[in-house]
Structures are given as C-alpha cells and as structure tokens.
C-alpha positions, 0 to 999 in steps of 0.5 A: 319295265316299259315306261308307264303311260299313266300313273295314278295315286289315291283311293282303293276299295272293294265296292259292293253294289246293291243289285236291287235298284231304287231301294235304300240300303236297309232293304237291299238283299244282295250285292255285286262285288268289284274293285273301287276307288276313283284313281284306281278305276281311272287306271283300270279304264285306261288299261282297258283302252290298251294303255300301260297303267299303274296305281300308287295305293295300298290294301290290307293284309286280308282276303279283300286285299288279295282279291283287289290285287288279282282283279287289277292284274286281270284288268291289265293294271300294273300292281308294282305300287300297290302296297300292303299295310297290315295295321289296317283292313282293305276298305269297303264301300257299299252303294245303294242305287237309290236312285240309280243316278245318285247312288248312296255310298257308305264307306268302311275305312275306320280307324284309317285305310291303308291308302291313307298311309302311303309313305314316299319312296324313291320309286314313287318319285321316279315313276311320277317323273317319267310317266307320260301322265301323272293323275292325282286324285284330290281326295288323296291329298287328305290322307295323313301320310298319302297327302304329303306323298302326293304333293312330293310326287307333284313337286318332283314332276315339275308340272310336266305335261300331262300332269292331271288333278282330278278335283274329286271332292268327297266331304267324308274324307276331309275335316272341313270344306276349308281344308279341302279347298286349301289342299286341292286348290294349292295343287292346281299350281302343279298341274297342266290339266284339271278335271271336275264338276261344278261343285268340285270347282267351287271347292277348288277355285271358289266358283262353280260357274263353269266359264268362271271356273275355267278362267281361274284354272287357266289363269293359274297355269292349267293348259286344259280345264274340263268342267263336267256339267252333268246332263248339260255336257262338258265345258272344255277350255284351253287358252286357244278355244272353248267349247261345250260337248253335248252328253251321250244319253243312256238309261242310267243303272249306276252313275258311280263309275261314269266319272272314272271311265271319263277320266281313263278315256280322257287319258286315252285322248291325251296319250293319242294326241287327240284334239281336246274336244274330241278327247272329251267327246270320247270320254263322255261316251265311255262314261255313259257306257259305265253309267248304263251298267251296274259295276265300275271297274268291271264295266269299263269299256273297250275302245270299240264299245266307245266308238260303237256308241258314238256312231250309234248315237250320232254324237259329234257326227 
C-alpha cells in the first residue's frame, strides 16, 4: 500500500438529516442518509481532494456497518483500519435543521459504540508513524479503549510534522468538562497543529479569546494554531505571523459538516505546501460549500468547486 497522506482516528456513524428545514425533530417527516463522524468526514473531504486517506474507527456487525464501508470505499477512503465490533451496533445520529445554522443532534450510541472500543494494534502504530498527516479528534480521547489507543499512537508518532489535534469538544461524550479539558489539553503537547473554535479552545487551554488561545497553543509547542471564529472568519497563527481570514458567505442549509470539510481542506493545504493563510482561505471555502448543502460526507467538494467559489466571491483576491 502506498504511504498514507492522511490518517484520522475517532467517530463514525450513520447520520440521518431531516429533509424539512426549520422544524423540530418531532415534526420531521423524512431523513436523508449519509456517513458521519467528524474524523471520518475529514478523511472523506481529503479523499475528495485527491489524497490517500484512511480512518481508524469501527462499526457494528450490521447493515449500517456494511453501508458505511461501502460508502467510504466509494468516496476513495481506505477502509483497512475500519474494524468490526459485534457486541455493539453502528451508531446513528439524527440531525434536525432547527435552525439550519445550529442543527440539533440526537446520538444513538448506547450502551457503547464500536468506535469507542478500538484496541491498539501494531499496524495502527506503524500507520501513525508513517502517515504524512495524523489527525486526532479530541472526542476520540474520551473512548474507554480508543482514548488510550489514540494517545499511544500520538506517543509513537513523536510530534512529527504534521500531527493535528482537532480540539472537537462535544459534551455528550465526556463525563464532565473537567475530564475533557484534562485529556484534550494534555494532548496538545504531542501535536504540531491545533484546530478549534472559541469554545473548544476554552475547554482545551482555558481561554476562548482567540489571540490568547493562539498564544497558549504556540507556547505549548504547536507550530500552527487555527482558531475558528464563526461569522468572524478564522485566526491563523504561527510563530512568524498572525492573520485573520475572512469568511465566505453562503446561504446555510446545514452547518454540521462545514468544520469537517474545513479540516480535510486544511490537510490538503498542508500536504501541498500552501502558505498557512492560503490553506485556511481554501479550507474556509470548502466549509462554506458543505454548509450550503444538506449532507456532510456526500457533500464534500472537489478542488475545482472550491476554487470556483473563491473566484466567484473574490475572497482573498
């Protein structure tokens, strides 16, 4: 197998998106199905942009697991590290676009999800060492078994460039905010890139103020800090420069997959040697495209689509 350009680890699910916009879950009449889970979608986004990507995750021994494997293959994502855990079912996540820019999520992951039970294997360690980018989702660190696996893979990689921590804080996966802060915060010392919004930065480093958060991340040894500011754009910080990248305005249909498209496109920038500001500008446009569509994985854009949007909007011109 060719050397992986991107390896991610963490959540996977079957996502069911309400096709009626602006109504609560109780009033939804129909759903559209897609692959979900942030690190899985990041791999899909990078594959759509032409990169060799794989995800370390697991599904149940059921029809939804078969669907996920087939869909990932069709997206061009390597499924070598997608395991099967028979005691648990493939997770489901229901999304109500109420409102579209802040969808409501309902997770079905009880009593546990297969992606929380990924035991460390030597092939995981080897893949983490050799991939050009290793992307760790903060929420995967909460998994009873997967958390330890993710930390061991980070340790084996040894802070090689580019090792990325998506600060990805979802309260439903943690017993407390303090537990999340401890585990996600500690992992900063093992990575070269950190990506998160204001709230995620607050959990990870104790402040949601963008410049202060970037300062802390850089002081902890991160080479590139990316703080997402929603409608205010993105703060990009390295030891040499700091800039704010303006957002790309679109009519939002579903905001759920925008961050994952951003992540996959950011990886594209890192892999192609783009300047950090240009990489984030490209990632912003990729996220905007997905926000203007209903689904996540199925909606990930091609490079031509991203470039066309940048040209049409004049962002960065």
